[in-house]
C-alpha positions in Angstrom: 43.6 -40.0 -40.9 40.8 -39.4 -38.8 39.9 -36.1 -39.7 39.4 -36.7 -43.7 36.8 -39.6 -42.7 35.0 -37.5 -40.5 34.9 -35.0 -43.2 32.9 -37.4 -45.2 31.0 -39.8 -42.4 28.6 -40.8 -44.3 30.2 -41.9 -47.2 32.1 -44.9 -48.1 35.4 -45.0 -48.4 36.0 -45.2 -52.2 32.9 -42.7 -52.7 34.9 -40.3 -50.4 38.6 -40.7 -52.0 37.0 -39.6 -55.3 35.4 -36.6 -53.9 39.2 -36.0 -52.6 40.1 -36.4 -55.7 37.6 -34.2 -58.0 37.9 -31.4 -55.4 41.7 -31.1 -56.0 41.7 -31.3 -59.3 38.5 -28.8 -59.9 40.5 -26.4 -57.2 44.0 -26.9 -59.1 42.2 -26.3 -63.0 40.0 -23.2 -61.7 43.4 -21.9 -59.7 42.2 -19.2 -57.3 41.6 -21.1 -54.5 43.6 -23.8 -52.5 42.2 -27.5 -52.5 41.8 -27.1 -48.5 39.5 -24.2 -49.0 37.0 -26.9 -50.9 37.6 -28.9 -48.3 37.3 -26.9 -45.3 33.5 -25.9 -47.0 32.7 -29.4 -46.8 33.2 -30.1 -43.2 31.8 -26.6 -42.0 28.5 -27.8 -43.6 27.1 -29.9 -40.7 27.7 -27.1 -39.1 25.6 -24.8 -41.1 22.6 -27.5 -40.6 23.2 -27.7 -37.1 23.2 -23.9 -36.4 20.5 -23.3 -38.9 18.3 -26.1 -36.8 18.0 -28.3 -39.8 19.9 -31.5 -38.2 16.4 -33.1 -38.3 14.8 -32.1 -41.8 15.3 -34.0 -44.9 15.7 -33.6 -48.8 15.0 -29.9 -49.7 13.9 -29.0 -46.2 17.9 -29.3 -45.3 19.1 -27.3 -48.0 20.9 -24.4 -45.8 21.2 -20.9 -47.6 24.1 -18.7 -48.6 24.3 -16.8 -44.9 23.3 -20.4 -43.0 26.4 -21.8 -45.1 28.3 -18.8 -44.0 27.5 -18.8 -40.1 28.5 -22.2 -40.3 32.3 -22.0 -41.6 32.3 -18.7 -39.1 31.8 -21.3 -36.4 34.1 -24.3 -37.8 36.9 -21.3 -38.7 36.8 -19.7 -35.2 36.7 -23.2 -33.1 39.6 -24.7 -35.6 41.7 -21.4 -36.2 40.7 -18.6 -33.8 41.7 -15.3 -34.4 43.9 -16.6 -37.2 41.1 -18.0 -39.2 41.4 -15.3 -42.0 44.6 -15.3 -42.3 44.1 -19.1 -42.8 41.1 -17.9 -44.9 43.7 -15.5 -47.3 46.4 -18.4 -47.7 43.6 -20.4 -49.4 42.8 -16.9 -51.8 39.8 -16.6 -49.9 39.5 -12.8 -49.8 36.0 -12.1 -48.8 32.8 -13.9 -48.1 31.6 -13.6 -52.1 34.9 -16.1 -52.8 33.3 -18.8 -50.7 30.3 -18.3 -52.9 32.2 -18.7 -55.8 33.8 -22.0 -54.2 30.0 -23.1 -53.7 29.0 -22.7 -57.0 32.5 -24.0 -58.8 31.1 -27.5 -56.4 27.5 -26.9 -57.9 28.7 -26.6 -61.4 30.4 -29.5 -61.2 27.8 -31.9 -59.5 30.0 -32.0 -56.0 27.2 -29.8 -54.4 23.5 -29.1 -54.8 21.2 -25.6 -55.0 18.0 -24.5 -55.3 16.5 -22.5 -58.4 16.3 -19.4 -55.9 20.2 -19.9 -54.9 22.9 -17.3 -56.3 26.5 -16.2 -55.7 25.4 -13.1 -54.6 24.0 -14.6 -51.6 27.2 -15.1 -50.0 28.2 -10.8 -50.8 26.5 -9.4 -47.6 28.6 -11.7 -45.1 30.9 -10.4 -42.8 34.5 -8.6 -42.4 37.0 -10.9 -41.6 38.7 -9.2 -39.5 36.5 -7.8 -37.5 34.5 -11.1 -36.6 37.9 -13.5 -36.3 40.2 -10.8 -34.9 39.1 -7.9 -33.5 35.8 -9.4 -31.7 38.0 -12.9 -30.6 37.3 -13.7 -27.0 39.4 -16.4 -25.2 37.0 -18.5 -23.0 38.9 -19.1 -19.9 37.3 -21.9 -17.5 37.1 -20.7 -13.7 39.8 -22.1 -11.6 39.2 -25.1 -9.8 36.8 -25.0 -6.6 35.3 -21.7 -7.7 36.1 -18.3 -7.8 37.5 -16.8 -4.3 35.1 -14.0 -3.0 36.3 -11.4 -0.8 
């Protein structure tokens, strides 16, 4: 599956399958959020790192804050789902940005993500309103017609 491989591009296939199994087990055990929400978070991390300008950083310098993770997730969701992103997230059990913090810390508590001492779930609380961001502010960008615009 090409999408799945891109998600964990730096990992050997055996480790990738193990992480997928751990994510699914964790999501089902917790019961609040769909496994897709956990996968989506992992898929969004490269966007968060890129938007934060930390692509060339290494080690703890590459760490992204809760707000940076949310920015990456917002960008990724807009690209994938457009104005339906809020509905998709709600279908996964994610009702507010604080839910993403809860998912992050479930992953941290189970050894699937790292955190810095200063990181808290509350870092995700002052995020954004899903309807405002994904529905009301959504704009479709259409390309200019071939040959440019007519002058008149």
